[in-house]
Every structure is written in C-alpha cells, then in structure tokens.
C-alpha positions as CSV (number, residue, x, y, z in Angstrom):
1,M,-13.8,-25.4,-40.6
2,I,-11.2,-23.6,-38.9
3,L,-11.2,-22.8,-35.3
4,K,-8.8,-19.7,-34.6
5,I,-7.5,-20.0,-30.9
6,G,-5.4,-18.0,-28.6
7,I,-3.0,-19.8,-26.7
8,P,-1.3,-17.3,-23.7
9,K,2.1,-16.5,-24.3
10,G,4.7,-16.0,-21.3
11,S,4.3,-17.8,-17.5
12,L,1.0,-19.8,-18.5
13,Q,2.3,-21.0,-21.9
14,E,4.4,-24.3,-21.0
15,A,1.4,-25.1,-18.5
16,T,-1.0,-24.8,-21.4
17,F,0.7,-26.9,-23.8
18,S,1.4,-29.5,-21.1
19,L,-2.4,-29.8,-20.6
20,F,-3.3,-29.7,-24.3
21,K,-0.6,-32.8,-24.8
22,K,-2.5,-34.6,-21.9
23,A,-5.9,-33.7,-24.0
24,G,-4.1,-35.3,-26.8
25,F,-3.0,-32.5,-28.8
26,E,0.7,-31.8,-29.6
27,F,1.8,-28.2,-30.1
28,R,5.4,-27.0,-31.6
29,I,7.1,-24.1,-31.7
30,N,9.9,-23.8,-34.5
31,S,11.6,-20.7,-33.1
32,S,11.7,-18.8,-29.9
33,R,10.1,-15.9,-32.0
34,S,7.3,-17.7,-33.4
35,Y,4.1,-16.7,-32.7
36,H,2.4,-19.4,-35.0
37,P,2.8,-22.8,-33.3
38,S,2.1,-26.0,-35.1
39,V,-0.3,-28.4,-33.8
40,D,-1.5,-31.8,-35.0
41,D,-5.1,-30.9,-35.7
42,P,-6.0,-29.6,-39.0
43,E,-9.1,-27.9,-37.4
44,L,-7.2,-26.0,-34.7
45,E,-5.4,-22.5,-35.9
46,P,-3.1,-21.4,-32.7
47,L,-1.8,-18.3,-32.2
48,L,0.9,-17.5,-29.2
49,I,-0.5,-14.1,-27.8
50,R,-0.4,-12.2,-24.4
51,P,-3.2,-13.2,-22.3
52,Q,-3.7,-9.5,-21.3
53,E,-5.2,-9.3,-24.8
54,I,-6.9,-12.7,-25.6
55,P,-10.1,-11.3,-24.5
56,R,-10.3,-8.5,-26.5
57,Y,-9.5,-10.3,-29.6
58,V,-11.8,-13.0,-29.0
59,E,-14.6,-10.0,-28.3
60,E,-13.8,-8.7,-31.5
61,G,-13.8,-11.6,-33.4
62,I,-10.3,-11.7,-34.5
63,L,-10.0,-15.0,-32.6
64,D,-12.6,-17.6,-32.2
65,A,-11.8,-18.9,-28.8
66,G,-9.0,-18.4,-26.1
67,I,-7.2,-19.5,-23.0
68,T,-6.9,-16.4,-20.5
69,G,-7.5,-15.5,-17.0
70,K,-10.7,-14.3,-15.6
71,D,-8.7,-11.5,-14.3
72,W,-7.9,-10.2,-18.1
73,I,-11.3,-10.9,-19.0
74,E,-12.5,-8.8,-16.1
75,D,-9.8,-5.9,-16.7
76,N,-11.1,-5.6,-20.5
77,A,-14.6,-5.9,-19.4
78,S,-14.7,-8.0,-22.5
79,D,-17.9,-9.5,-23.6
80,V,-17.3,-13.1,-24.0
81,L,-18.5,-16.7,-23.5
82,E,-16.8,-18.5,-20.7
83,V,-17.3,-21.9,-21.6
84,A,-15.1,-23.7,-19.0
85,E,-13.1,-22.9,-16.0
86,L,-9.6,-24.6,-16.2
87,N,-8.2,-24.7,-12.7
88,Y,-4.3,-24.5,-13.7
89,S,-1.9,-21.9,-13.3
90,K,1.9,-21.5,-13.8
91,A,3.2,-23.1,-10.6
92,T,-0.2,-24.8,-8.9
93,F,-3.6,-25.6,-9.2
94,N,-4.8,-22.8,-7.0
95,P,-6.3,-19.9,-8.4
96,I,-4.3,-16.5,-8.3
97,R,-5.4,-13.5,-6.7
98,V,-5.2,-9.9,-7.7
99,V,-4.2,-8.1,-4.7
100,L,-3.6,-4.7,-3.4
101,A,-0.2,-4.6,-1.7
102,A,1.8,-1.9,0.0
103,P,5.2,-1.8,2.0
104,Q,5.1,-3.5,5.3
105,D,5.6,-0.2,7.0
106,A,3.6,1.7,5.1
107,P,0.3,3.7,6.3
108,I,-1.7,1.8,4.0
109,H,-4.4,-0.5,5.6
110,S,-7.2,-0.3,3.2
111,V,-8.6,0.9,0.2
112,N,-9.3,4.6,1.7
113,D,-5.7,4.7,2.7
114,L,-5.0,5.6,-0.9
115,A,-6.0,8.6,-1.5
116,G,-3.9,10.9,-3.3
117,K,-1.6,8.1,-3.8
118,R,0.3,6.5,-6.8
119,I,-0.4,3.0,-7.8
120,A,1.3,0.7,-10.5
121,T,-0.3,-2.0,-12.0
122,E,-0.8,-3.9,-15.4
123,Y,-4.4,-3.8,-14.2
124,V,-5.1,-0.2,-14.8
125,R,-9.0,-0.4,-15.8
126,L,-9.5,-3.1,-13.0
127,T,-8.0,-0.8,-10.5
128,E,-9.6,2.3,-11.9
129,R,-13.2,0.5,-11.3
130,Y,-12.1,-0.7,-7.4
131,L,-11.1,3.0,-6.7
132,S,-14.3,4.1,-8.2
133,Q,-16.4,1.9,-6.3
134,N,-15.1,2.6,-3.2
135,N,-15.2,6.6,-3.8
136,V,-11.3,6.7,-3.6
137,K,-9.3,9.1,-6.0
138,A,-5.6,8.0,-6.6
139,Q,-3.1,8.1,-9.5
140,V,-3.1,4.8,-11.3
141,E,-0.4,4.3,-13.6
142,F,0.5,1.5,-16.4
143,S,3.4,-0.9,-15.3
144,W,5.1,-3.6,-17.6
145,G,5.2,-6.1,-14.9
146,A,8.0,-6.2,-12.2
147,C,5.8,-3.9,-10.1
148,E,7.2,-5.0,-7.0
149,V,10.7,-3.1,-7.5
150,K,8.7,0.0,-7.9
151,V,7.7,0.2,-4.2
152,P,8.1,2.5,-2.4
153,D,10.7,4.7,-4.4
154,L,8.6,5.3,-7.2
155,V,5.0,4.2,-6.2
156,D,3.3,4.3,-3.1
157,A,1.1,0.5,-3.7
158,I,0.5,-1.8,-6.4
159,V,-2.2,-3.8,-8.0
160,V,-0.7,-7.5,-8.8
161,N,-1.5,-11.1,-9.4
162,T,0.1,-13.4,-7.0
163,E,0.0,-17.4,-6.9
164,T,1.9,-18.0,-3.8
165,G,2.8,-14.7,-2.4
166,S,6.5,-15.5,-2.5
167,S,7.3,-12.5,-4.8
168,L,5.6,-10.2,-2.5
169,R,7.0,-11.4,0.6
170,A,10.5,-11.1,-0.9
171,H,10.3,-7.7,-1.6
172,N,8.8,-6.9,2.2
173,L,5.3,-6.1,0.8
174,R,2.0,-7.3,2.6
175,I,-1.5,-7.7,1.2
176,V,-3.8,-4.9,1.9
177,D,-6.8,-6.3,0.0
178,T,-8.2,-8.8,-2.8
179,L,-9.5,-7.2,-5.8
180,L,-10.4,-10.6,-7.7
181,T,-9.8,-14.2,-7.2
182,S,-9.1,-15.5,-10.8
183,T,-8.7,-19.0,-12.7
184,T,-8.0,-19.5,-16.2
185,R,-11.0,-19.7,-18.6
186,F,-11.7,-21.1,-22.1
187,I,-13.8,-17.9,-23.7
188,V,-15.3,-17.9,-27.1
189,N,-17.0,-15.2,-29.2
190,H,-20.8,-14.9,-29.6
191,G,-20.3,-15.6,-33.5
192,A,-18.5,-18.7,-33.0
193,W,-20.6,-20.0,-30.7
194,S,-23.2,-19.5,-33.2
195,D,-21.7,-21.7,-35.8
196,P,-22.5,-25.2,-35.4
197,A,-19.1,-26.6,-36.5
198,K,-17.1,-24.0,-34.0
199,R,-19.5,-24.7,-31.2
200,A,-19.3,-28.3,-31.4
201,K,-15.2,-28.2,-32.0
202,T,-15.0,-25.7,-28.7
203,E,-17.4,-28.3,-26.9
204,N,-15.1,-31.0,-27.9
205,L,-11.7,-29.1,-26.9
206,T,-13.6,-28.3,-23.5
207,M,-14.4,-32.0,-22.7
208,L,-11.3,-33.2,-23.3
209,L,-9.2,-30.5,-21.5
210,E,-11.2,-30.7,-18.3
211,G,-11.1,-34.7,-18.6
212,A,-7.2,-34.1,-18.8
213,L,-7.5,-31.8,-15.9
214,N,-9.4,-34.1,-13.9
215,A,-6.9,-37.0,-14.6
216,Q,-3.9,-35.1,-13.1
217,R,-5.2,-35.3,-9.3
218,L,-6.8,-38.8,-9.9
219,V,-5.2,-42.4,-10.3
220,G,-6.8,-45.9,-10.9
221,L,-6.4,-48.7,-8.3
222,K,-6.7,-52.3,-9.2
223,M,-6.7,-55.2,-6.4
224,N,-7.9,-58.7,-6.0
225,V,-10.0,-59.6,-3.0
226,A,-11.4,-62.8,-1.3
227,T,-15.1,-62.7,-1.2
228,A,-15.0,-63.3,2.1
229,D,-13.3,-59.9,2.7
230,L,-14.9,-57.9,0.0
231,E,-17.4,-55.9,2.5
232,V,-14.3,-54.9,4.7
233,V,-12.3,-53.8,1.7
234,S,-15.4,-52.2,0.0
235,K,-16.0,-50.0,3.0
236,L,-12.5,-48.6,2.6
237,L,-12.8,-47.1,-0.8
238,P,-13.9,-43.8,-1.4
239,A,-14.4,-44.3,-5.3
240,L,-15.8,-41.8,-7.7
241,K,-19.0,-44.1,-8.1
242,K,-19.1,-47.7,-7.2
243,P,-16.1,-50.0,-7.8
244,T,-15.8,-52.0,-10.9
245,I,-15.8,-55.8,-9.7
246,S,-15.1,-58.8,-12.0
247,P,-14.9,-62.4,-11.0
248,L,-11.8,-64.1,-11.0
249,S,-11.0,-67.5,-12.4
250,E,-10.1,-68.6,-9.1
251,P,-13.3,-69.1,-7.1
252,D,-14.4,-66.8,-4.2
253,W,-11.8,-64.0,-5.6
254,V,-12.9,-61.1,-7.5
255,A,-11.2,-57.9,-9.2
256,L,-11.8,-54.5,-7.6
257,E,-10.9,-51.5,-9.6
258,I,-11.7,-48.0,-9.0
259,I,-10.6,-44.2,-9.3
260,V,-9.2,-42.2,-6.2
261,E,-7.5,-38.6,-5.6
262,E,-4.0,-39.5,-5.5
263,R,-3.2,-37.7,-2.4
264,I,-5.1,-40.4,-0.6
265,V,-3.3,-43.2,-1.8
266,R,-0.3,-43.4,0.4
267,D,-2.8,-43.8,3.5
268,L,-5.2,-46.1,1.7
269,L,-3.0,-48.7,0.1
270,P,-1.8,-50.1,3.8
271,K,-5.4,-50.3,4.8
272,L,-6.5,-52.3,1.9
273,K,-3.7,-54.5,2.1
274,R,-4.1,-55.1,5.8
275,A,-8.0,-55.6,5.0
276,G,-6.9,-58.5,2.8
277,A,-6.4,-56.9,-0.7
278,E,-3.8,-58.7,-3.0
279,G,-2.0,-57.8,-6.1
280,L,-2.3,-54.0,-5.8
281,V,-1.5,-51.9,-8.7
282,E,-1.6,-48.0,-8.9
283,Y,-1.4,-46.6,-12.5
284,P,-2.0,-42.9,-14.0
285,L,-4.6,-41.5,-16.0
286,N,-4.8,-39.4,-19.0
287,K,-8.6,-38.4,-19.0
288,V,-11.4,-38.6,-16.5
289,I,-14.3,-37.5,-18.1
290,Y,-17.6,-37.2,-15.8
C-alpha cells in the first residue's frame, strides 16, 4: 500500500515538514527544485505542490490525500473529506483570514461599494461567489500573489489571506470585510477513504500529527511533595486530568506528574514551590494523544 500525499509547497512548507518531524516522519529534499521529497516511511509517496492545487488533485484521485488550507478547498469547491483540522500556519498557530482590503482613504466600506470596481486576488472563484451572494457586479482578476502592491494604481481593492495583518498595514491598506476564516486541513478523496489500508494509514497519520500539535503548547511537570502538603499543591494543578501520584522511598512523600499548558508554567512554578513542592522539573513533550 502506497499513500500518495500532497505537501504544500511555499510558505507553509517548512512548518509542515517540522510538524511531520515531530510526528515521527523525516522528510528530505535533494535539491531546491525537487518536487519529490524522500521520507523515511515506505508507505508514503509525497509530492510538493502548491496548496492552491492540492484540493483539486485529491478530489480527482491523482493524490490520495493532502495538506492544504480550508480557503483553497472552498475556492476550488472541492468534494473531499476533511479528516482533520491542523491548527498551524507559517508564522503562528492562529487561523488565517481571507479578507477584502482597500486603501485607507478609499470610499470602500462594504461589499456594496465594490460595484463597478476592479479586484485583484488569487481567490477568483471564492471572490466571485462572494460578490454574487451580495448581488454586486465587479471585475475580478487573477493575481500571482503580491496583490498589495497593485492598489490603488492597478486595482481598486484586493482579496487576500492574512495571518497577522502586517503586510496590509505596511501598504496602507485596511480590512473591509472577512470572507472566510481558514485553518490547515488534512484531506483525503472518497476512493482512498473507502480503501481499508489507505484509510488506516490516513487515520494513523492524523493521530500522530494531532498529537504533535497538542504537544507544542504543553509541557510535563514533575515534583516531589510531602503528603502533608499534597492537598494544597493539588489544588494549584490545572492538569489535563488528575495528576499521576507515585509513592517515594522516603516515608510521607509522593511524586506528582502532570501535563499543563506551557504558557501558565512561569506563574505556576513559584506557587508550587511556595506551597511545598520540591525537585520541580519541567520537560518538553513530543506527542500528546487524547
């Protein structure tokens, strides 16, 4: 069994390779122009391809599965199965937004103000549907990225994706409306999902990738606590579930182990120490599977 999988080439490429590595899969590219990375799993056949095209090739069965954005699934109107939502992107763990943007001083404050205007975008079909749903007629032209530089000299407005909004602000543009909020998705076509071996492989991949994503925001904590302080210390622990408690060789002492969100550790550790915890150890995690 071979699972042909599309890996997004471009801005999401390195983040995707990094996530797969944490999930236990090592990808290597032999040259900068190679579209066929190698991977240390004989059941995977990866192909580097633009995320814009992955939904179409998965739908048509050229690829069994792929990783792409919800935005491109919607733009292609692809009939694929979304097996998992993978909340990662090129810069943050936040979703991206597909937005309508215009110059700060332009008289465009809603979709209705686009009537008769020219719009540049990579999301041609998504934008045309958006205009049609709002009964607005405007000219939509395809742009190979870098839409921000086209306004106001070449077009009146743009529809682009943004993660932080920094590029729009740098070009003196403001967001007029949000067409779609998008996250990365693991998709598979209906034929591959109906194949027991390919479905099992897809489910295994999904489990490991989600486990790696979960682990990126969590850490493990170990500590020793006197039984006399156990109740006070336990009340401070926002564990995923109840903490693991193990007896120590020293009487009246136990070892506690928990998993917590990394962002709270800096505030939690001093509180635990003051409550009587000793031998506090924080350690990173590779995968957390619920």
